[in-house]
C-alpha positions as CSV (number, residue, x, y, z in Angstrom):
1,M,-3.5,8.3,-49.7
2,H,-7.1,7.1,-50.6
3,V,-9.9,9.6,-50.0
4,S,-12.3,7.1,-48.3
5,S,-9.7,6.4,-45.8
6,L,-9.2,10.2,-44.7
7,L,-12.3,11.8,-45.4
8,L,-14.3,10.1,-42.6
9,P,-18.1,10.8,-42.7
10,K,-18.7,10.6,-38.9
11,K,-16.0,12.9,-38.4
12,I,-16.5,15.4,-41.0
13,L,-19.9,15.4,-42.2
14,V,-21.7,15.4,-38.7
15,Q,-20.3,18.5,-37.4
16,I,-33.5,32.8,-57.6
17,S,-36.0,32.1,-58.3
18,N,-38.6,33.1,-55.8
19,I,-40.0,30.8,-53.2
20,L,-43.2,30.4,-51.2
21,F,-41.9,30.1,-47.5
22,Q,-38.4,31.7,-47.7
23,S,-39.6,34.3,-50.2
24,H,-36.0,35.0,-51.2
25,G,-33.9,33.3,-54.0
26,F,-32.3,30.3,-54.2
27,N,-29.4,31.9,-56.3
28,I,-27.6,33.5,-53.6
29,A,-24.1,34.7,-54.5
30,R,-21.3,35.2,-52.0
31,N,-17.7,37.0,-52.0
32,R,-14.9,36.0,-50.1
33,K,-13.0,38.0,-47.6
34,L,-9.4,38.3,-47.4
35,G,-7.7,34.9,-46.3
36,E,-10.6,32.7,-47.2
37,P,-10.0,30.3,-50.0
38,D,-11.7,30.6,-53.5
39,F,-14.4,28.3,-53.1
40,A,-15.7,30.3,-50.3
41,Q,-17.4,32.7,-53.2
42,W,-19.6,32.0,-55.8
43,D,-21.7,33.9,-58.1
44,Y,-25.7,33.7,-58.5
45,T,-25.4,30.6,-60.9
46,G,-23.1,28.6,-58.3
47,Q,-20.1,29.4,-60.6
48,Q,-16.7,30.2,-58.3
49,F,-15.3,33.6,-60.1
50,N,-12.6,36.0,-59.6
51,L,-13.5,39.6,-60.3
52,G,-10.5,41.4,-61.7
53,V,-9.9,45.0,-60.9
54,D,-10.4,46.1,-64.2
55,E,-14.2,45.1,-63.8
56,V,-14.8,47.8,-60.9
57,D,-15.1,51.2,-60.2
58,L,-11.9,51.4,-58.2
59,E,-12.5,55.3,-57.1
60,E,-15.8,53.9,-55.6
61,C,-14.2,51.0,-54.2
62,A,-11.6,53.1,-52.7
63,Q,-14.2,54.5,-50.4
64,K,-15.8,51.2,-49.4
65,E,-12.5,49.6,-47.7
66,C,-12.1,47.1,-50.8
67,A,-8.7,45.4,-51.8
68,M,-6.9,43.8,-54.4
69,A,-5.0,40.2,-53.8
70,V,-2.4,38.8,-55.9
71,M,-4.1,35.6,-57.3
72,Y,-2.0,32.6,-57.0
73,S,-2.2,30.0,-59.7
74,G,-4.7,28.0,-57.8
75,S,-7.1,30.6,-58.4
76,T,-7.2,29.9,-61.7
77,E,-5.4,26.8,-62.7
78,N,-6.2,24.3,-60.1
79,I,-8.7,22.2,-62.7
80,Y,-8.7,18.7,-61.9
81,E,-9.9,15.8,-64.5
82,D,-11.1,13.8,-61.6
83,N,-12.4,14.6,-57.9
84,A,-14.2,13.4,-55.0
85,V,-17.5,14.6,-56.3
86,D,-17.5,12.7,-59.5
87,D,-15.0,9.9,-58.1
88,P,-14.6,8.6,-54.7
89,D,-12.0,6.2,-55.6
90,Y,-10.1,9.1,-56.6
91,I,-6.3,9.3,-55.5
92,V,-4.3,12.7,-55.1
93,D,-1.3,13.4,-57.2
94,H,1.1,14.7,-54.5
95,T,3.7,15.6,-57.1
96,G,2.5,18.8,-58.0
97,E,3.4,22.3,-56.7
98,F,0.0,22.9,-55.5
99,H,1.0,21.2,-52.2
100,N,3.2,24.2,-50.8
101,G,0.2,25.2,-48.7
102,Y,2.5,27.3,-45.9
103,E,2.6,30.1,-48.2
104,Y,-0.6,30.9,-47.6
105,D,-0.9,29.7,-44.1
106,S,-0.7,32.5,-41.7
107,D,-0.1,30.2,-38.7
108,Y,2.8,28.8,-40.3
109,E,6.7,29.7,-39.3
110,S,9.5,28.4,-40.9
111,T,11.3,25.7,-39.1
112,D,15.0,27.2,-40.6
113,A,14.7,30.4,-38.3
114,M,14.1,28.6,-35.0
115,S,15.3,25.7,-32.8
116,L,12.4,23.9,-31.3
117,S,12.2,21.4,-28.3
118,E,11.2,18.0,-28.5
119,S,7.6,18.8,-27.6
120,D,7.5,21.6,-29.7
121,E,8.6,19.7,-32.7
122,D,6.0,17.2,-32.0
123,A,3.2,20.1,-31.9
124,H,4.5,21.5,-35.2
125,D,4.5,18.0,-36.9
126,E,1.1,17.7,-36.0
127,E,0.4,20.9,-37.0
128,R,2.4,20.3,-40.3
129,E,0.4,17.1,-40.7
130,M,-3.0,18.8,-40.5
131,Q,-1.6,21.5,-43.0
132,W,-1.1,18.7,-45.4
133,Y,-4.5,17.1,-44.5
134,H,-6.3,20.8,-45.6
135,D,-3.9,20.9,-48.7
136,W,-4.9,17.4,-49.8
137,L,-8.7,18.0,-49.0
138,S,-8.6,21.1,-51.2
139,T,-7.7,19.1,-54.3
140,T,-10.3,16.3,-53.6
141,L,-13.1,18.5,-55.3
142,D,-12.6,20.5,-58.7
143,L,-12.7,23.6,-57.3
144,G,-12.8,25.1,-60.5
145,S,-16.2,23.3,-61.7
146,Q,-17.8,22.8,-58.7
147,R,-21.2,24.4,-58.5
148,G,-22.7,25.9,-55.7
149,E,-21.8,25.9,-51.9
150,P,-18.8,23.9,-50.8
151,I,-19.3,20.7,-49.0
152,R,-19.1,21.0,-45.2
153,A,-15.9,19.0,-45.3
154,L,-14.0,21.7,-46.2
155,S,-15.4,24.2,-43.6
156,D,-12.0,23.5,-41.5
157,L,-10.4,24.7,-44.5
158,A,-12.2,27.8,-45.1
159,S,-11.8,28.8,-41.1
160,K,-8.0,28.6,-41.6
161,Q,-6.7,31.8,-42.9
162,R,-4.2,31.8,-45.7
163,T,-2.1,34.9,-45.8
164,E,-2.4,36.8,-49.0
165,L,-0.5,39.4,-50.5
166,S,-3.1,42.4,-51.0
167,F,-3.0,46.1,-51.2
168,P,-6.2,48.5,-50.6
169,V,-7.8,50.0,-53.5
170,T,-7.1,53.3,-54.3
171,S,-8.1,55.8,-56.8
172,N,-4.4,55.7,-58.4
173,G,-5.2,52.6,-60.1
174,I,-3.2,48.9,-59.6
175,P,-0.1,48.6,-57.5
176,D,3.6,48.9,-59.4
177,G,4.8,45.7,-60.8
178,Y,1.6,44.0,-61.2
179,T,-0.6,43.8,-64.3
180,E,-4.9,43.7,-63.9
181,E,-4.7,39.8,-64.9
182,Q,-2.8,39.4,-61.7
183,L,-4.9,41.3,-59.1
184,E,-8.3,40.1,-58.1
185,H,-10.9,42.6,-56.3
186,I,-11.8,41.5,-52.9
187,G,-14.9,43.6,-52.0
188,G,-15.1,45.5,-48.6
189,P,-18.0,44.8,-46.3
190,N,-20.4,47.3,-47.8
191,C,-18.9,47.0,-51.6
192,T,-21.9,46.2,-54.0
193,E,-19.7,45.6,-57.0
194,H,-19.9,41.8,-56.9
195,N,-24.0,41.6,-56.1
196,A,-23.0,38.8,-53.5
197,Y,-23.0,38.8,-49.9
198,S,-19.8,39.7,-48.5
199,G,-17.8,37.3,-46.2
200,Y,-17.1,40.3,-44.0
201,T,-20.7,40.4,-43.1
202,I,-21.9,36.8,-42.9
203,S,-20.1,33.4,-42.8
204,L,-20.1,30.3,-44.6
205,E,-21.4,28.6,-41.5
206,D,-24.2,31.0,-41.3
207,M,-25.4,30.6,-45.1
208,R,-24.8,27.0,-45.0
209,G,-27.7,25.6,-47.2
210,C,-28.8,29.0,-48.6
211,R,-28.8,27.7,-52.3
212,T,-30.6,24.2,-51.5
213,A,-33.9,23.6,-53.2
214,Q,-36.2,20.7,-52.9
215,F,-39.7,20.0,-54.2
216,L,-43.1,18.7,-53.4
217,V,-43.7,16.7,-56.1
218,H,-47.3,14.6,-57.0
219,R,-47.2,11.3,-57.3
220,D,-48.5,11.4,-60.3
221,Q,-45.5,13.2,-62.0
222,A,-43.2,10.2,-60.9
223,N,-41.5,8.4,-63.5
224,E,-42.7,5.1,-62.3
225,N,-45.0,3.8,-59.7
226,W,-44.1,5.4,-56.5
227,R,-43.1,3.4,-53.8
228,P,-41.8,4.3,-50.2
229,D,-38.2,4.2,-49.9
230,S,-35.7,4.2,-47.4
231,L,-36.1,8.4,-47.0
232,C,-39.4,8.4,-46.4
233,E,-41.0,10.8,-44.0
234,D,-44.2,9.5,-42.2
235,W,-46.5,11.8,-44.0
236,E,-45.6,10.6,-47.5
237,L,-47.1,6.9,-47.0
238,S,-50.5,9.0,-46.9
239,Q,-50.6,11.8,-48.9
240,P,-50.3,12.1,-52.9
241,W,-47.2,14.4,-52.4
242,F,-43.5,13.4,-52.0
243,L,-40.5,15.0,-51.2
244,S,-37.9,15.3,-54.4
245,G,-34.1,15.1,-53.8
246,L,-32.1,18.4,-53.5
247,S,-30.6,21.0,-56.0
248,D,-28.1,23.7,-55.6
249,G,-29.8,26.9,-57.2
250,M,-32.7,26.8,-59.4
251,N,-32.3,27.9,-63.1
252,S,-34.8,30.5,-64.2
253,R,-37.8,29.4,-66.1
254,D,-36.3,29.9,-69.2
255,M,-33.7,27.6,-68.9
256,G,-35.8,24.5,-68.0
257,P,-35.9,22.3,-64.7
258,D,-33.4,21.7,-62.1
259,E,-31.7,18.5,-61.9
260,V,-32.0,17.0,-58.4
261,F,-30.5,14.2,-56.5
262,P,-31.6,11.7,-55.6
263,A,-34.0,11.1,-58.2
264,R,-37.0,10.0,-55.9
265,G,-39.8,8.3,-57.9
266,G,-37.6,8.6,-60.7
267,V,-37.8,12.4,-60.7
268,S,-34.9,14.0,-61.6
269,H,-35.9,17.2,-63.2
270,P,-39.4,18.2,-61.4
271,W,-41.2,21.1,-63.3
272,A,-41.5,23.6,-60.6
273,D,-43.2,27.4,-60.2
274,N,-44.9,29.3,-58.2
275,I,-47.2,30.8,-60.7
276,N,-49.4,29.1,-63.4
277,F,-49.0,31.2,-66.3
278,D,-51.4,28.9,-68.3
279,P,-54.2,27.7,-65.8
280,E,-56.3,26.7,-69.0
281,N,-53.6,24.1,-69.9
282,M,-51.8,23.2,-66.9
283,Q,-53.1,21.7,-64.0
284,E,-52.0,22.5,-60.5
285,D,-50.8,19.1,-59.7
286,E,-48.6,19.2,-62.9
287,F,-46.1,21.3,-60.6
288,A,-43.9,21.0,-58.4
289,M,-43.8,23.2,-55.2
290,P,-40.2,24.7,-54.5
291,F,-38.7,25.4,-51.1
292,H,-35.8,25.4,-48.9
293,P,-35.9,22.3,-46.4
294,W,-35.0,24.9,-43.8
295,C,-39.0,26.6,-44.4
296,F,-40.5,23.6,-45.1
297,D,-39.1,22.3,-41.8
298,I,-40.3,25.2,-40.0
299,F,-44.0,24.7,-41.7
300,C,-44.0,21.0,-40.4
301,R,-43.1,22.4,-36.8
302,Q,-46.1,24.9,-37.0
303,S,-48.4,22.6,-38.7
304,Q,-47.9,19.9,-36.0
305,T,-48.8,22.3,-33.2
306,R,-51.4,24.0,-34.9
307,F,-53.3,21.0,-36.8
308,N,-51.7,18.1,-34.9
309,R,-50.3,16.8,-38.0
310,I,-48.2,18.1,-41.0
311,N,-50.8,19.3,-43.1
312,I,-49.9,18.6,-46.8
313,A,-53.3,18.8,-48.2
314,G,-53.9,22.5,-46.6
315,L,-50.8,23.6,-47.8
316,I,-51.5,22.5,-51.5
317,K,-54.9,23.8,-51.4
318,W,-53.4,27.5,-50.5
319,R,-50.8,27.0,-53.0
320,D,-53.1,26.4,-55.7
321,S,-56.0,29.0,-54.5
322,E,-53.0,31.8,-55.0
323,F,-51.3,30.4,-57.8
324,S,-51.7,33.9,-60.1
325,Y,-49.0,36.3,-60.4
326,D,-51.0,38.9,-58.8
327,D,-51.5,36.3,-55.5
328,F,-47.8,35.3,-55.6
329,H,-46.7,38.8,-55.3
330,G,-49.2,40.0,-53.1
331,F,-48.3,37.9,-50.6
332,P,-47.0,40.3,-47.5
333,R,-43.0,40.0,-47.0
334,C,-40.8,41.7,-44.9
335,A,-39.0,44.8,-46.3
336,E,-35.4,43.6,-47.0
337,V,-37.2,40.9,-49.4
338,L,-39.2,43.3,-51.4
339,S,-36.1,45.3,-52.2
340,A,-34.1,42.5,-53.0
341,Q,-36.5,40.9,-55.2
342,E,-35.6,41.4,-58.7
343,Q,-34.9,39.3,-61.6
344,F,-31.4,38.5,-60.1
345,W,-31.3,39.0,-56.2
346,G,-30.1,42.0,-54.8
347,H,-27.8,41.3,-52.0
348,E,-28.2,44.5,-50.3
349,P,-25.9,45.3,-47.1
350,G,-28.0,44.6,-44.1
351,S,-29.8,41.8,-45.4
352,E,-27.6,39.1,-45.3
353,F,-29.7,37.2,-42.4
354,L,-32.1,36.5,-45.2
355,A,-29.6,33.8,-46.6
356,A,-28.5,32.5,-42.6
357,N,-29.3,29.0,-41.9
358,P,-32.4,29.4,-39.5
359,L,-32.1,25.9,-38.1
360,H,-28.1,25.4,-37.3
361,V,-27.5,28.9,-35.8
362,P,-23.6,28.9,-35.2
363,N,-23.8,30.9,-32.0
364,L,-26.9,29.9,-30.6
365,P,-26.0,26.7,-28.8
366,S,-23.3,28.5,-26.6
367,I,-26.1,30.7,-25.6
368,L,-28.5,27.9,-24.8
369,K,-26.1,25.9,-23.0
370,A,-25.0,28.9,-20.5
371,A,-28.5,29.0,-19.4
372,V,-28.0,25.9,-17.8
373,G,-24.4,26.1,-17.0
374,D,-24.7,27.5,-13.4
375,A,-25.0,24.5,-11.1
376,S,-25.5,27.1,-8.3
377,F,-28.4,28.8,-9.9
378,D,-31.8,28.3,-8.0
379,A,-34.8,28.7,-10.5
380,S,-37.1,29.1,-7.8
381,A,-35.5,32.0,-6.4
382,G,-35.4,35.8,-7.8
383,V,-32.9,36.0,-11.0
384,F,-31.4,39.3,-9.8
385,D,-28.7,40.0,-7.5
386,L,-29.8,42.7,-5.3
387,S,-27.0,43.1,-2.7
388,S,-26.1,46.4,-4.1
389,H,-29.3,47.8,-3.2
390,M,-29.5,46.8,0.3
391,N,-28.8,50.5,1.7
392,Q,-31.5,52.4,-0.7
393,D,-33.6,55.0,1.2
394,T,-36.9,53.5,2.2
395,S,-38.7,56.5,3.3
396,V,-40.0,57.3,0.0
397,H,-43.6,56.1,0.0
398,D,-44.3,53.1,-2.5
399,P,-47.9,52.3,-2.8
400,L,-47.5,49.1,-5.0
401,A,-45.1,47.6,-2.0
402,T,-48.3,47.5,-0.3
403,L,-50.0,44.9,-2.9
404,P,-50.3,41.3,-1.9
405,L,-47.5,39.3,-4.1
406,E,-50.3,37.5,-5.6
407,I,-51.8,40.8,-7.3
408,Q,-48.1,41.8,-7.9
409,H,-47.4,38.7,-10.3
410,L,-51.1,39.1,-11.6
411,I,-50.0,42.8,-12.6
412,L,-46.7,41.2,-14.1
413,G,-48.7,39.1,-16.0
414,F,-50.1,41.7,-18.3
415,L,-46.8,43.1,-18.8
416,G,-44.2,43.1,-21.4
417,S,-40.5,43.3,-21.2
418,R,-40.1,47.2,-22.0
419,D,-43.2,47.8,-19.0
420,I,-41.6,45.4,-16.8
421,A,-38.3,47.3,-17.0
422,N,-39.8,50.5,-16.4
423,L,-41.8,48.9,-13.4
424,R,-38.6,47.7,-11.8
425,L,-37.3,51.3,-11.9
426,A,-40.5,52.9,-10.5
427,S,-41.1,50.6,-7.4
428,R,-39.2,48.5,-5.1
429,A,-41.4,45.9,-4.7
430,F,-40.7,44.6,-8.4
431,Q,-36.9,45.0,-8.2
432,Q,-36.6,41.1,-7.7
433,L,-38.7,38.9,-10.3
434,P,-39.2,35.4,-10.5
435,N,-37.7,33.3,-13.0
436,G,-40.9,32.1,-14.4
437,L,-41.7,35.5,-15.5
438,W,-38.8,35.4,-18.0
439,Y,-40.1,32.1,-19.2
440,R,-43.5,33.9,-20.2
441,L,-41.4,36.4,-21.9
442,V,-39.4,34.0,-23.9
443,R,-42.5,32.2,-24.9
444,E,-44.4,35.2,-25.8
445,E,-41.7,37.3,-27.6
446,M,-39.8,34.3,-29.0
447,P,-42.3,31.6,-30.0
448,W,-39.8,30.6,-32.7
449,L,-37.3,30.0,-30.2
450,W,-38.2,25.9,-30.1
451,E,-35.5,25.0,-27.8
452,A,-37.4,26.5,-25.0
453,W,-40.3,24.5,-25.7
454,P,-41.3,21.2,-23.4
455,E,-40.9,18.0,-25.2
456,T,-44.7,17.3,-24.8
457,E,-45.5,20.6,-26.8
458,C,-44.2,19.2,-30.3
459,A,-42.3,16.1,-31.0
460,H,-40.9,17.2,-34.0
461,T,-37.7,15.7,-35.2
462,P,-36.1,17.8,-38.1
463,S,-36.1,16.3,-41.7
464,R,-32.8,14.8,-43.0
465,W,-33.1,16.9,-45.9
466,T,-32.0,19.8,-43.4
467,E,-28.6,18.4,-42.5
468,M,-26.8,18.0,-45.9
469,T,-26.5,20.8,-48.9
470,A,-27.2,18.9,-52.8
471,N,-23.4,18.8,-52.9
472,E,-23.0,16.7,-49.9
473,T,-25.9,14.6,-50.3
474,K,-24.4,13.6,-53.8
475,L,-20.9,13.0,-51.9
476,F,-22.7,11.1,-49.4
477,Y,-24.4,8.5,-51.5
478,Q,-21.0,8.3,-53.7
479,Y,-19.5,7.3,-50.4
480,T,-22.3,5.0,-49.7
481,E,-21.9,3.5,-53.0
482,T,-17.9,2.7,-52.1
483,Y,-18.8,1.3,-48.8
484,K,-21.1,-1.0,-50.6
485,S,-18.6,-2.1,-53.1
486,R,-16.1,-2.3,-50.7
487,L,-18.0,-4.5,-48.3
488,T,-19.6,-6.6,-51.1
489,S,-16.2,-7.3,-52.3
490,E,-15.0,-8.7,-48.7
491,G,-18.4,-11.0,-48.6
492,Q,-19.4,-8.4,-45.3
493,Y,-22.3,-6.6,-47.2
494,S,-25.4,-5.7,-45.9
495,S,-27.5,-2.3,-45.5
496,D,-27.5,-2.2,-41.8
497,A,-23.5,-2.6,-41.9
498,V,-23.4,0.3,-44.3
499,G,-25.6,2.4,-42.3
500,D,-23.1,1.8,-39.1
501,L,-20.3,2.9,-40.8
502,H,-21.7,5.8,-43.0
503,P,-24.9,7.0,-41.1
504,W,-26.6,9.9,-42.2
505,P,-25.6,12.9,-40.4
506,R,-27.8,14.1,-37.7
507,T,-27.4,17.4,-35.3
508,P,-28.6,17.0,-31.7
509,Q,-31.4,18.9,-30.7
510,I,-31.0,20.9,-27.5
511,R,-34.0,21.6,-25.2
512,L,-33.9,23.5,-22.3
513,P,-35.4,22.1,-19.0
514,R,-38.1,24.8,-17.8
515,N,-37.3,24.2,-14.0
516,A,-33.5,24.3,-14.4
517,A,-32.8,27.2,-17.1
518,N,-32.1,30.7,-16.1
519,W,-34.8,32.2,-18.2
520,Y,-33.6,35.6,-17.5
521,Q,-30.0,34.8,-18.7
522,L,-31.3,33.2,-22.0
523,Y,-33.6,36.0,-23.0
524,T,-31.1,38.7,-22.3
525,D,-28.2,36.9,-24.3
526,V,-30.6,36.2,-27.3
527,R,-31.4,40.2,-27.0
528,R,-27.7,41.3,-26.5
529,N,-26.5,39.0,-29.4
530,W,-29.3,39.5,-31.7
531,G,-26.7,41.0,-34.4
532,Q,-24.7,37.9,-34.5
533,L,-27.7,35.4,-34.6
534,K,-28.4,36.1,-38.1
535,G,-29.9,32.6,-38.3
536,L,-32.1,33.5,-35.5
537,Q,-33.2,36.8,-37.1
538,N,-34.3,34.6,-40.2
539,R,-36.0,32.0,-38.4
540,K,-38.2,34.6,-36.7
541,R,-38.8,35.7,-40.3
542,I,-40.0,32.8,-41.8
543,W,-41.8,31.7,-38.6
544,E,-43.9,34.9,-39.1
545,D,-44.2,33.9,-42.8
546,V,-45.5,30.5,-42.2
547,E,-48.0,31.9,-39.6
548,K,-49.5,34.1,-42.5
549,I,-49.5,30.5,-44.7
550,I,-51.2,29.1,-41.7
551,A,-54.0,31.4,-41.3
552,R,-54.6,31.2,-45.1
553,I,-54.7,27.3,-44.9
554,Y,-57.8,27.7,-42.3
555,R,-59.3,30.4,-44.7
556,Y,-59.3,28.3,-47.5
557,S,-60.5,25.2,-45.3
558,G,-63.8,27.4,-44.3
559,D,-62.7,28.0,-40.8
560,D,-62.2,31.9,-40.5
561,S,-62.4,32.3,-37.1
562,L,-58.6,30.7,-37.1
563,S,-57.5,32.7,-40.3
564,S,-56.5,35.8,-38.3
């Protein structure tokens, strides 16, 4: 079956060096958990790896819930000459033994062992076809040589757990009947042998885009006269800087510049750094500015609210003003970043949120939708059910209860959430609180939760570059070329036709209606689930870093009144 007929882009694709904004590296590594496929792990270079049991301290790993898994042949021998990333016309060979995917499928049960009704058979046939599809999909990429994050199209396969033969690590060594070459070390949640974030503590979906790097490049560095293209952001038309393509990870300085795709402005290898080590001979504009597309998008959002435009000139002036080693390392960063910033990123347990996508947070949409999910909720009424408080003793004198309602609301306006909770315990007058109070708390305590902003506050559309990783962008363009070729051969080619058949993916943006949302529920749900919302934790951190950058932009523009 042809790859382009199965890998439907609409259906599937739409679903460290230091860095100025993100302040952590691009070269993030991940260690898979038991049941995840091999492509769910990669080292800091982006290469997939299997850590042998002979490479770890078994005695230490025995105390960290690590495991030994028996490697199947696909772990080390599944190397294909062709693959979907390099050849969109690649047709999978189904004659090999690799496609016996049931051996690793925990949901599969042999049909030889049971009698099924017709409906069960239909359901089983559908499941079998889906399993075949997953197995086929895993072979459309060269899993042995693909560098960096897996494409989003494989996420279904990653979430479908496979059954592995595994053993807990003990200080007694490897189990009888196996050799060290047959076993792979699977790190537990707190294992640091891999120097990678554990699949037990952060999901692939949470980490989506953590290795994606992009660069601001000066037009003078373009290899041809820079011209607007179909990917242009509005601000690029008036600024001397433009966005590069994407790369997966970022080389260290001694390895030369990274390759980006697409090569906008003819620039395929932008020379980027956060430090100018030779200011006498190197001009600032010769250096591209590196960042995660996530972080740049958060800067753009804040810039629009503070400057009423995307202030690229101010951003570059700040970069150029703090372009030394001391300036760069003097920028205030959170403790988790400071403890991990070494030559190789230290993947400290508990700091996984640093690698989480702040724009596409897996568990956030359900929380947002729940805040508007109760059709019976009256936003004009109080947010608490006081039916269980009807028989409370009213003989105790409550001086606050005698205050006019306007004064009570005025008092609430000066208090934070903790003081409000204490006030509710101290006075019956504050047991019921208006929904609007919690809207204020959401806006004040969660300024980075832009889903709560009104449409009129910031008409921001996330950049297209935040939707795909570097590997996905390559695949997207290769499929685009395939569509062009097919349509041209049929005499039906047009750019609009290709765009309709194969659009750049866009994630729908959620905005909560101020007068209909249950802001108390939203506030408490976010607080209650904070530990699982790693992307939101990272959004908060980046937001606060960007606030510091905005203050510096004001300072270097001469407006000290707004720099603190």
